[in-house]
N, C-alpha and C positions, 0 to 999 in steps of 0.2 A: 345110388351107387357111385362112386366116380368110375370114369373109365381109366386102364390103365397108362395111360397115358397125359394125364394129369403132373403136372410138376407141382413138386411140393417146396414150397422156403421156408426152411429153416430159419433158428431163429440165433441158432448158433454150430458152430464146423469142426472136425475136427483140430483134437489136440486144447477145445475149448475145455475150460476148465472147468463145468460143468457133470461131463461127463465123457470115459473114456470109451475109448471101441466105436466111436460111431462114424461115418462113411468120411472121405476126402470131398466126394460129390457135391458141388455148392448148390443144385436141382435137381434131387432127384425128385421121378417118378416114379409113379405108385405099383411101377408094375419091378423096376429096378429095386424097392423098399424091400415087396413081397419074394421075391427073389433070391438075396442077400443077407435082409436081418431078420436073423436068428431067435430074434424075441415075439415077434411076428407069428411066431409055428406056439407059441405058447397059448393055450384056450384057456388054463386058471386061472381068474382074476388076482389069485394071496402067490399061484407062481410067480405072476404077470409081474407084480407090485414086486417079491424077495430079487426078480434077477436085475430088473432095472435100482432096486435099492443097493445094491452089493458091490463090494469096494469104490463105496464113493469117496473123492477126495472129499481134504478137507472145506469147510466156508474157508470161499478166501477172507481177508481181517477184513477190509473194506466193504461186506455186504450187506451191512445196514444202508451207508451213504450210496449206494445202489441201486440199494432197493427203494429208499427215499428217488431218489434223480427221477426214479422205470414212476412213480407214481406222483411224480410231477408235486414234489414238498421239497420245502428245503430244506 
């Protein structure tokens, strides 16, 4: 188990098209997330997935190119 002072380096920040409701804190700690992230209080896996996937924005138009670039493919 990691200590509460462990910093988390997210891949996205608030305002990202990938998820709404994200914290604006660039590198939160586990303690911060435990206190302020309501998703961490959901125990049932199916409810957690439902909460994460509810009201997702549409995928960006260039997502296929972005995925290829992230995978190192042309």
